[in-house]
NUTORTOR-539219 format. One record per residue (C-alpha): residue number from 1; residue in one letter; x, y, z. Coordinates in steps of 0.001 Angstrom, whole numbers, plus 524288, in hexadecimal, padded with zeros to 5 digits. Last residue first. Layout:
BEGIN
+------+------+-------+-------+-------+
! resi ! resn !     u !     v !     w !
+------+------+-------+-------+-------+
!  NUM !    A !     X !     Y !     Z !
...
+------+------+-------+-------+-------+
This chain:
BEGIN
+------+------+-------+-------+-------+
! resi ! resn !     u !     v !     w !
+------+------+-------+-------+-------+
!  354 !    D ! 822B5 ! 549E0 ! 65B53 !
!  353 !    P ! 81CB8 ! 5498F ! 6690E !
!  352 !    L ! 8166C ! 53CA4 ! 66D00 !
!  351 !    T ! 807CB ! 53924 ! 66B6D !
!  350 !    A ! 80B07 ! 52AC4 ! 66863 !
!  349 !    A ! 810CA ! 521E3 ! 6726C !
!  348 !    F ! 81E26 ! 51FAD ! 67345 !
!  347 !    Q ! 82841 ! 51778 ! 66C17 !
!  346 !    G ! 827A1 ! 5205F ! 65FF6 !
!  345 !    R ! 82C44 ! 52BB7 ! 66894 !
!  344 !    A ! 83947 ! 52570 ! 66A64 !
!  343 !    V ! 83F21 ! 52651 ! 65C63 !
!  342 !    D ! 83A0F ! 5340D ! 65A7B !
!  341 !    W ! 83EE8 ! 53790 ! 66777 !
!  340 !    A ! 84CD1 ! 5328B ! 66545 !
!  339 !    K ! 84DC1 ! 53B9D ! 658FB !
!  338 !    R ! 848EC ! 546A6 ! 660A9 !
!  337 !    M ! 854C1 ! 542CD ! 66B02 !
!  336 !    A ! 85E1A ! 54484 ! 65F65 !
!  335 !    I ! 85722 ! 550B1 ! 65A69 !
!  334 !    P ! 8582B ! 557B9 ! 6674D !
!  333 !    L ! 84B39 ! 5586D ! 66D2D !
!  332 !    A ! 841E0 ! 563BC ! 66E92 !
!  331 !    G ! 839F3 ! 55FCB ! 661BE !
!  330 !    P ! 8361A ! 55313 ! 669FD !
!  329 !    R ! 82E1D ! 55D60 ! 67330 !
!  328 !    F ! 82968 ! 557C7 ! 67F2A !
!  327 !    S ! 8213C ! 5615B ! 685D4 !
!  326 !    H ! 813F4 ! 55A00 ! 6855B !
!  325 !    A ! 81ACA ! 54D50 ! 687C8 !
!  324 !    P ! 81FFB ! 55175 ! 694AB !
!  323 !    E ! 82F3B ! 5508C ! 694A4 !
!  322 !    F ! 833EF ! 5472D ! 69EEE !
!  321 !    F ! 8414B ! 54829 ! 6A551 !
!  320 !    G ! 84F12 ! 543F5 ! 6A3A7 !
!  319 !    R ! 856CD ! 53955 ! 6AA79 !
!  318 !    A ! 85363 ! 5306B ! 6B52C !
!  317 !    P ! 8455E ! 53173 ! 6B18C !
!  316 !    R ! 839DC ! 530C9 ! 6BB53 !
!  315 !    T ! 82ED1 ! 52933 ! 6B4C8 !
!  314 !    R ! 821F7 ! 52C55 ! 6BA44 !
!  313 !    A ! 81948 ! 52A5A ! 6ADBF !
!  312 !    P ! 82026 ! 51D72 ! 6AA14 !
!  311 !    L ! 82920 ! 51DE6 ! 69EDA !
!  310 !    D ! 826A7 ! 51906 ! 6903E !
!  309 !    A ! 83561 ! 5164A ! 68C0C !
!  308 !    V ! 83D95 ! 519B9 ! 67F6A !
!  307 !    M ! 84B8B ! 51673 ! 67C02 !
!  306 !    V ! 85270 ! 51CB9 ! 66F9D !
!  305 !    R ! 85F34 ! 51821 ! 66BC8 !
!  304 !    L ! 86754 ! 523A0 ! 66720 !
!  303 !    R ! 871AB ! 52366 ! 65C82 !
!  302 !    L ! 879DE ! 530C4 ! 65B0E !
!  301 !    H ! 883CC ! 53469 ! 6512B !
!  300 !    F ! 88F41 ! 53CC5 ! 65552 !
!  299 !    H ! 8962A ! 549CD ! 654C3 !
!  298 !    T ! 88BC1 ! 5538C ! 64F21 !
!  297 !    F ! 88004 ! 54C62 ! 65400 !
!  296 !    S ! 8797D ! 54068 ! 64BBD !
!  295 !    H ! 86C49 ! 53A10 ! 650B5 !
!  294 !    R ! 866F1 ! 52C6E ! 64EC5 !
!  293 !    V ! 85C9A ! 527A1 ! 6567A !
!  292 !    E ! 85AF0 ! 5189A ! 65777 !
!  291 !    A ! 84E2A ! 51133 ! 656D6 !
!  290 !    G ! 84702 ! 5076F ! 65EC3 !
!  289 !    A ! 84204 ! 50EF4 ! 669CE !
!  288 !    D ! 849AB ! 5068D ! 6739C !
!  287 !    R ! 8419B ! 50466 ! 68093 !
!  286 !    W ! 841B8 ! 50ABF ! 68D98 !
!  285 !    A ! 83896 ! 503D3 ! 697B7 !
!  284 !    G ! 839B1 ! 50E70 ! 6A1DE !
!  283 !    E ! 842B7 ! 513CD ! 6ACFC !
!  282 !    A ! 847E0 ! 521EB ! 6A910 !
!  281 !    P ! 85374 ! 528E4 ! 6A260 !
!  280 !    P ! 85743 ! 51B0D ! 69C5C !
!  279 !    D ! 8664D ! 5184E ! 69FDC !
!  278 !    A ! 86FBA ! 51D74 ! 695EB !
!  277 !    P ! 87B77 ! 51626 ! 69114 !
!  276 !    A ! 887EB ! 51D39 ! 68DF8 !
!  275 !    G ! 88CA0 ! 51C9C ! 67EC3 !
!  274 !    R ! 88F22 ! 52AA8 ! 67BCE !
!  273 !    W ! 880D8 ! 52EBE ! 679E8 !
!  272 !    D ! 87F06 ! 53418 ! 6869E !
!  271 !    C ! 87338 ! 52D03 ! 68A99 !
!  270 !    G ! 864D2 ! 52E78 ! 6898E !
!  269 !    P ! 85A78 ! 53755 ! 68F4A !
!  268 !    W ! 85248 ! 53C34 ! 683E1 !
!  267 !    G ! 853C7 ! 54AE3 ! 67FE8 !
!  266 !    L ! 85249 ! 55921 ! 6826E !
!  265 !    M ! 85DA3 ! 56118 ! 67F70 !
!  264 !    G ! 86743 ! 56813 ! 68958 !
!  263 !    G ! 873A8 ! 562D1 ! 68168 !
!  262 !    L ! 86F68 ! 55ADD ! 6752D !
!  261 !    L ! 87DCC ! 55749 ! 67575 !
!  260 !    G ! 8850F ! 55A4E ! 68059 !
!  259 !    R ! 88478 ! 56511 ! 68BFD !
!  258 !    D ! 877D6 ! 56962 ! 690DE !
!  257 !    P ! 8741E ! 55B6B ! 6951F !
!  256 !    R ! 86722 ! 5551C ! 68E41 !
!  255 !    R ! 85A35 ! 55867 ! 6937C !
!  254 !    E ! 85317 ! 54BDF ! 69622 !
!  253 !    V ! 846C6 ! 5454B ! 69095 !
!  252 !    L ! 83BAF ! 53B39 ! 69566 !
!  251 !    L ! 82FAE ! 53D5D ! 68DCE !
!  250 !    A ! 82283 ! 54149 ! 692E8 !
!  249 !    G ! 8173D ! 538E8 ! 68D74 !
!  248 !    D ! 80FBF ! 537C1 ! 69A24 !
!  247 !    A ! 813EE ! 528FA ! 69A8D !
!  246 !    R ! 821D8 ! 52D0F ! 699FC !
!  245 !    R ! 82A06 ! 52CB9 ! 68E00 !
!  244 !    G ! 838AD ! 5286D ! 68D64 !
!  243 !    V ! 8422A ! 52B61 ! 68248 !
!  242 !    Y ! 84F8E ! 5260D ! 685D1 !
!  241 !    A ! 859E0 ! 528A9 ! 67B9D !
!  240 !    V ! 865B7 ! 5209B ! 67A90 !
!  239 !    G ! 873AD ! 52379 ! 67571 !
!  238 !    H ! 87D5F ! 51FD1 ! 66A6D !
!  237 !    R ! 88827 ! 52725 ! 66425 !
!  236 !    V ! 88D34 ! 5269A ! 65690 !
!  235 !    P ! 89A2E ! 52C94 ! 652EC !
!  234 !    K ! 89A7B ! 53749 ! 6483B !
!  233 !    P ! 8A402 ! 533F4 ! 63CC3 !
!  232 !    P ! 8AFD4 ! 53D45 ! 63CBD !
!  231 !    K ! 8ADBC ! 548AE ! 6342F !
!  230 !    P ! 8B61A ! 54AEA ! 62794 !
!  229 !    A ! 8BBA5 ! 55853 ! 625E0 !
!  228 !    K ! 8B3C9 ! 56218 ! 61E85 !
!  227 !    R ! 8B646 ! 56853 ! 61146 !
!  226 !    P ! 8B010 ! 5759C ! 60F42 !
!  225 !    L ! 8AE8A ! 57486 ! 603BB !
!  224 !    E ! 8ADEA ! 56ACA ! 5F9E4 !
!  223 !    A ! 8A1F0 ! 571C1 ! 5F19F !
!  222 !    A ! 8AAAF ! 57D78 ! 5F0AB !
!  221 !    I ! 8B5B2 ! 57577 ! 5EA7A !
!  220 !    G ! 8B5E6 ! 57A59 ! 5DC42 !
!  219 !    V ! 8C1EC ! 582FA ! 5DC72 !
!  218 !    A ! 8BB15 ! 59049 ! 5DAF8 !
!  217 !    R ! 8B074 ! 58B70 ! 5E2FB !
!  216 !    A ! 8B9D9 ! 588DD ! 5EEDE !
!  215 !    A ! 8BF92 ! 596C5 ! 5ED98 !
!  214 !    C ! 8B18D ! 59DE2 ! 5EDD3 !
!  213 !    A ! 8B35E ! 5ABCB ! 5E91F !
!  212 !    P ! 8AAA2 ! 5AB5E ! 5DDA7 !
!  211 !    A ! 8A10B ! 5A2E8 ! 5E591 !
!  210 !    L ! 89ECF ! 5ABAA ! 5EFA5 !
!  209 !    P ! 89052 ! 5AF58 ! 5EBCF !
!  208 !    C ! 88D3F ! 5A17D ! 5E9D8 !
!  207 !    I ! 883CF ! 59E58 ! 5DE58 !
!  206 !    G ! 88C84 ! 59511 ! 5D672 !
!  205 !    C ! 892AC ! 58F46 ! 5E34A !
!  204 !    A ! 885E0 ! 588C0 ! 5E691 !
!  203 !    P ! 88CF7 ! 58025 ! 5F09C !
!  202 !    S ! 88A2A ! 5716D ! 5ED8D !
!  201 !    K ! 88B0B ! 56C5D ! 5FB2E !
!  200 !    P ! 88EE4 ! 573E5 ! 607F4 !
!  199 !    T ! 88843 ! 57FC9 ! 60397 !
!  198 !    C ! 88E8B ! 58C2B ! 5FDFA !
!  197 !    I ! 8816C ! 591E0 ! 5F904 !
!  196 !    T ! 87699 ! 59035 ! 60440 !
!  195 !    A ! 87CFD ! 58D64 ! 611C1 !
!  194 !    G ! 88A23 ! 5928A ! 60D9A !
!  193 !    L ! 885D7 ! 59F6E ! 6083E !
!  192 !    D ! 87C57 ! 5A0E7 ! 6130B !
!  191 !    M ! 886F8 ! 59F4F ! 61D29 !
!  190 !    L ! 89067 ! 5A8C5 ! 615FF !
!  189 !    A ! 884FB ! 5B283 ! 61461 !
!  188 !    Q ! 881FE ! 5B16B ! 622EB !
!  187 !    A ! 88F9B ! 5B503 ! 62744 !
!  186 !    H ! 88FF8 ! 5C067 ! 61D01 !
!  185 !    D ! 88306 ! 5C57F ! 62235 !
!  184 !    G ! 888F3 ! 5C5E1 ! 62F23 !
!  183 !    P ! 895E2 ! 5CC0E ! 62AFC !
!  182 !    R ! 88E06 ! 5D73C ! 6234E !
!  181 !    R ! 899E7 ! 5DF4C ! 62256 !
!  180 !    R ! 8A5DB ! 5DC1E ! 62A24 !
!  179 !    P ! 8A76C ! 5D076 ! 62095 !
!  178 !    T ! 8AAFA ! 5C237 ! 62380 !
!  177 !    L ! 8B354 ! 5BD74 ! 617CA !
!  176 !    R ! 8BFA8 ! 5BB74 ! 6202A !
!  175 !    D ! 8B905 ! 5B4A4 ! 62B3A !
!  174 !    A ! 8B274 ! 5AB16 ! 62274 !
!  173 !    H ! 8C017 ! 5A7A8 ! 61CAD !
!  172 !    A ! 8C52A ! 5A65D ! 62A89 !
!  171 !    C ! 8B9FC ! 59D9F ! 62E89 !
!  170 !    L ! 8BCBC ! 59498 ! 622B9 !
!  169 !    A ! 8CA81 ! 59391 ! 62689 !
!  168 !    P ! 8C756 ! 5905B ! 634F3 !
!  167 !    K ! 8BC9D ! 58637 ! 63069 !
!  166 !    A ! 8C5B3 ! 57DE1 ! 627E4 !
!  165 !    A ! 8C8B5 ! 574C5 ! 63188 !
!  164 !    P ! 8BB1A ! 57074 ! 63385 !
!  163 !    L ! 8B93C ! 56FB6 ! 628D2 !
!  162 !    P ! 8C241 ! 56B32 ! 61DAB !
!  161 !    D ! 8CD2D ! 57371 ! 61740 !
!  160 !    P ! 8CAE0 ! 57781 ! 608FD !
!  159 !    V ! 8C7B0 ! 58606 ! 60AC3 !
!  158 !    A ! 8C33F ! 58A65 ! 5FD9A !
!  157 !    F ! 8C195 ! 598F3 ! 601EE !
!  156 !    L ! 8B360 ! 59A03 ! 5FDE6 !
!  155 !    R ! 8B106 ! 58B56 ! 5FFF3 !
!  154 !    A ! 8B4FE ! 589C7 ! 60DCB !
!  153 !    M ! 8AEB6 ! 596F8 ! 61195 !
!  152 !    V ! 8A21D ! 59402 ! 60C30 !
!  151 !    R ! 8A2C7 ! 58693 ! 612B3 !
!  150 !    E ! 8A735 ! 58CA3 ! 62042 !
!  149 !    V ! 89C13 ! 596FC ! 61E54 !
!  148 !    N ! 891E1 ! 58C90 ! 61DBE !
!  147 !    G ! 896E6 ! 585C8 ! 628BE !
!  146 !    D ! 89668 ! 5910E ! 631EA !
!  145 !    V ! 8A07A ! 59C13 ! 6317C !
!  144 !    V ! 89C35 ! 5A953 ! 63593 !
!  143 !    A ! 8A6BF ! 5B35D ! 634BF !
!  142 !    E ! 8A50B ! 5BE9A ! 63D5F !
!  141 !    A ! 8A4D9 ! 5CC60 ! 638D3 !
!  140 !    R ! 89A99 ! 5D0BA ! 6430A !
!  139 !    D ! 88C79 ! 5D394 ! 63D8B !
!  138 !    F ! 88589 ! 5D287 ! 64992 !
!  137 !    A ! 87B5C ! 5C83F ! 6479A !
!  136 !    I ! 88192 ! 5C074 ! 63C84 !
!  135 !    A ! 89019 ! 5C338 ! 63FC0 !
!  134 !    A ! 890DF ! 5C221 ! 64E02 !
!  133 !    I ! 886D0 ! 5B77D ! 64E78 !
!  132 !    A ! 88D77 ! 5AEFF ! 64400 !
!  131 !    A ! 89B02 ! 5B16C ! 64A48 !
!  130 !    A ! 8963B ! 5ADFC ! 657D9 !
!  129 !    T ! 88FAF ! 5A165 ! 65280 !
!  128 !    Y ! 89C96 ! 59D0F ! 64B10 !
!  127 !    P ! 8A54D ! 5A092 ! 6572F !
!  126 !    G ! 89D2B ! 598E9 ! 66098 !
!  125 !    I ! 8900F ! 59E56 ! 667DA !
!  124 !    G ! 88BCB ! 5934E ! 6718F !
!  123 !    P ! 88CD3 ! 59AD2 ! 67D42 !
!  122 !    L ! 88FA7 ! 5A922 ! 67B2F !
!  121 !    R ! 89E04 ! 5ADBA ! 67B70 !
!  120 !    R ! 89FF6 ! 5AB5F ! 66CD5 !
!  119 !    L ! 89519 ! 5B730 ! 66ADD !
!  118 !    E ! 8A008 ! 5C0B8 ! 670FC !
!  117 !    A ! 8A9CF ! 5BCF0 ! 666CB !
!  116 !    A ! 8A0AE ! 5BC30 ! 65BB0 !
!  115 !    T ! 89B96 ! 5CA51 ! 65E73 !
!  114 !    D ! 88DF1 ! 5D021 ! 65FC3 !
!  113 !    P ! 88B26 ! 5CB74 ! 66EA6 !
!  112 !    F ! 87D1E ! 5C609 ! 66DD6 !
!  111 !    V ! 873A9 ! 5CEAF ! 675BE !
!  110 !    G ! 86ADF ! 5C935 ! 68175 !
!  109 !    G ! 870E5 ! 5D0B2 ! 68BD4 !
!  108 !    H ! 87F0E ! 5CB39 ! 6874B !
!  107 !    R ! 88345 ! 5C3D2 ! 69260 !
!  106 !    A ! 8765B ! 5BDB7 ! 697FE !
!  105 !    M ! 86E0F ! 5BE04 ! 68BC1 !
!  104 !    V ! 87944 ! 5B993 ! 682A3 !
!  103 !    A ! 87C6F ! 5AEA5 ! 68BFA !
!  102 !    R ! 86E2C ! 5AAC9 ! 68D24 !
!  101 !    A ! 86D8D ! 5A991 ! 67DDD !
!  100 !    C ! 87A24 ! 5A29A ! 67D7C !
!   99 !    A ! 876BA ! 598C3 ! 68799 !
!   98 !    I ! 8699E ! 595B7 ! 6803C !
!   97 !    L ! 870C1 ! 59398 ! 67336 !
!   96 !    N ! 87B6D ! 58C2A ! 67A33 !
!   95 !    R ! 87234 ! 581BB ! 67E75 !
!   94 !    A ! 86C13 ! 5820D ! 66F97 !
!   93 !    R ! 878ED ! 580E8 ! 66A32 !
!   92 !    S ! 87C9D ! 57614 ! 671F8 !
!   91 !    Y ! 8709D ! 56EE1 ! 66C52 !
!   90 !    Y ! 87843 ! 56BC4 ! 65F82 !
!   89 !    G ! 86B6D ! 56837 ! 658F6 !
!   88 !    L ! 85F6F ! 56FC9 ! 6539D !
!   87 !    G ! 856F6 ! 56543 ! 656D3 !
!   86 !    A ! 85410 ! 56ACF ! 6644E !
!   85 !    W ! 85655 ! 578FC ! 665A1 !
!   84 !    E ! 84889 ! 57C93 ! 66980 !
!   83 !    A ! 849EC ! 57238 ! 67486 !
!   82 !    M ! 85661 ! 57887 ! 678FE !
!   81 !    V ! 85044 ! 5861F ! 6799A !
!   80 !    A ! 844AA ! 5821D ! 6819F !
!   79 !    A ! 84D63 ! 5793C ! 68B5C !
!   78 !    E ! 8566F ! 58542 ! 68C38 !
!   77 !    P ! 84AB3 ! 58D8D ! 69118 !
!   76 !    A ! 84B7D ! 59A96 ! 6895E !
!   75 !    A ! 84FA8 ! 5A740 ! 69018 !
!   74 !    A ! 85C70 ! 5A84E ! 686C0 !
!   73 !    L ! 853D7 ! 5A4BB ! 67B42 !
!   72 !    D ! 84A19 ! 5B036 ! 67E68 !
!   71 !    A ! 855B2 ! 5B95E ! 68143 !
!   70 !    L ! 85BE7 ! 5B70A ! 67369 !
!   69 !    R ! 84F1B ! 5BA70 ! 66CB8 !
!   68 !    P ! 844B2 ! 5B2CF ! 664BC !
!   67 !    W ! 843EE ! 5A75A ! 66E11 !
!   66 !    L ! 838CB ! 59EAD ! 6691B !
!   65 !    A ! 837BE ! 5A442 ! 65C57 !
!   64 !    T ! 84643 ! 5A5B4 ! 65AF3 !
!   63 !    F ! 84861 ! 59793 ! 65E7B !
!   62 !    R ! 83D86 ! 5926F ! 654D1 !
!   61 !    V ! 842DE ! 5995C ! 64947 !
!   60 !    Y ! 8516F ! 595E4 ! 64C90 !
!   59 !    Y ! 84D2B ! 5872D ! 64D36 !
!   58 !    R ! 84627 ! 58728 ! 64029 !
!   57 !    T ! 8514D ! 58DFB ! 639B3 !
!   56 !    V ! 85C35 ! 58695 ! 640A5 !
!   55 !    T ! 8580C ! 57977 ! 63882 !
!   54 !    A ! 85860 ! 5803A ! 62B6A !
!   53 !    V ! 86402 ! 587B6 ! 62DD6 !
!   52 !    T ! 86C26 ! 57C17 ! 630B0 !
!   51 !    T ! 8717E ! 577CC ! 63E60 !
!   50 !    Q ! 88017 ! 5764B ! 6426E !
!   49 !    Q ! 88059 ! 58472 ! 64841 !
!   48 !    L ! 87417 ! 58AF0 ! 642B9 !
!   47 !    M ! 86D22 ! 58BAD ! 65049 !
!   46 !    V ! 87812 ! 592AB ! 655F6 !
!   45 !    E ! 877AC ! 59BEE ! 64AEC !
!   44 !    S ! 8694D ! 59D71 ! 64A7C !
!   43 !    L ! 86978 ! 5A1F0 ! 658DE !
!   42 !    W ! 873DA ! 5AB5D ! 657CB !
!   41 !    V ! 86ED3 ! 5B289 ! 64C04 !
!   40 !    R ! 86159 ! 5B30C ! 652CA !
!   39 !    Y ! 866D1 ! 5B8E2 ! 65F05 !
!   38 !    P ! 87022 ! 5C20E ! 6580D !
!   37 !    D ! 864B0 ! 5C754 ! 6511E !
!   36 !    P ! 8685B ! 5CC97 ! 6434B !
!   35 !    V ! 866F4 ! 5DA4A ! 640A6 !
!   34 !    I ! 85E36 ! 5E048 ! 636C3 !
!   33 !    G ! 864E6 ! 5ECB7 ! 62FC5 !
!   32 !    A ! 85DE5 ! 5EBDA ! 622BA !
!   31 !    A ! 86B1F ! 5E5FF ! 61E1A !
!   30 !    R ! 869E1 ! 5DB9C ! 62889 !
!   29 !    A ! 85B56 ! 5D8CD ! 62345 !
!   28 !    A ! 8605A ! 5D7CB ! 614B8 !
!   27 !    P ! 86B6B ! 5CED0 ! 6183B !
!   26 !    G ! 862B5 ! 5C488 ! 620B0 !
!   25 !    V ! 860BD ! 5C535 ! 62F60 !
!   24 !    R ! 861B2 ! 5B671 ! 63171 !
!   23 !    W ! 85AFD ! 5ADF4 ! 63C28 !
!   22 !    P ! 84FD1 ! 5AAA7 ! 634A2 !
!   21 !    L ! 85841 ! 5A744 ! 628CC !
!   20 !    D ! 856E4 ! 5AD4E ! 61AC8 !
!   19 !    R ! 86268 ! 5A9A1 ! 61434 !
!   18 !    A ! 86A14 ! 5B45F ! 60D42 !
!   17 !    H ! 86A70 ! 5B3F1 ! 5FF4E !
!   16 !    D ! 86A8A ! 5C16C ! 5F9B5 !
!   15 !    D ! 87168 ! 5C985 ! 604FB !
!   14 !    Y ! 8799B ! 5BCC6 ! 60652 !
!   13 !    W ! 87EF3 ! 5BCE2 ! 5F7F9 !
!   12 !    D ! 88274 ! 5CB8F ! 5F929 !
!   11 !    L ! 888A8 ! 5C81E ! 606A9 !
!   10 !    L ! 89165 ! 5BCD9 ! 6005B !
!    9 !    A ! 895B6 ! 5C5A6 ! 5F47E !
!    8 !    A ! 89A0B ! 5D062 ! 5FE71 !
!    7 !    G ! 8A16B ! 5C7B9 ! 606A7 !
!    6 !    L ! 8A830 ! 5C1B0 ! 5FA4E !
!    5 !    N ! 8AC30 ! 5CF00 ! 5F551 !
!    4 !    P ! 8BB01 ! 5CCCB ! 5F85C !
!    3 !    E ! 8BA9D ! 5BFC7 ! 5EFCB !
!    2 !    P ! 8BD74 ! 5B356 ! 5F687 !
!    1 !    M ! 8CA8D ! 5ACCE ! 5F515 !
+------+------+-------+-------+-------+
């Protein structure tokens, strides 16, 4: 069982070793009275879901440069926000981001509520995100349990049960350890410990501030935990992407439905990826680009056949619309669609966007 002074040892370590992250108010700044901005805490936590810190940092810096305040993001055109999110994945997060920003403006006068219960009533904010915002932005004594914290708890208490079944027990351990003093720093300290010391492979137990209290280390099984239940193999789905270029260089695109994969994102007309055939979106001499796009989502692998066509200047598409060459940004496409563009662009003349 962990020692009573466990929390103090963790915070002492964090005071010396906290990661310098662009959305974080570090322990020295907190001690000096600088308060985290709830908008930036919320934005970073939404971006960090299922995404690495290295990837999020680039997006976070750009987002906060474009929309430095909640009111700026709430007023931004949805298409602009979705375009900036492209490549970050899990696109429902971007739709919820816009909805949440507007809800905070409409319901709370632009001020985030300061309790987890109230935060959970906002679009796209679940139990974890609500706890993280409440703890980090408002110093509420909430247990914040991400993948890093699950790993620390599994090892600290030698929990043998595999995830996801073990999650309630791990959350209960984290809740018992959450202090009333500096709960925001405590939450971030556990995250940092899991990210830098108590890593998935080869944990650095020799320099861990919690090593004397770690039950898994005591019996030599730290590196084996947490155990995970085997995942079933992902199915493979097949589809087609039609990439058409008009004589003036404009490209035929469509906005995907708000609901479903890549919801609200710009992409190439195609099928539903469930086996139903799709007619070409416009009349033309469509030809196979000769290479298959492969992309993996959370629950399945996708294989896309890419079809291309040079379309007449007066083409009237049955689906989608033409994006002028001067405003087309491949970087605004989600990754699967960007891969299709990489295959298709070589089939057209030079001077196309990178």
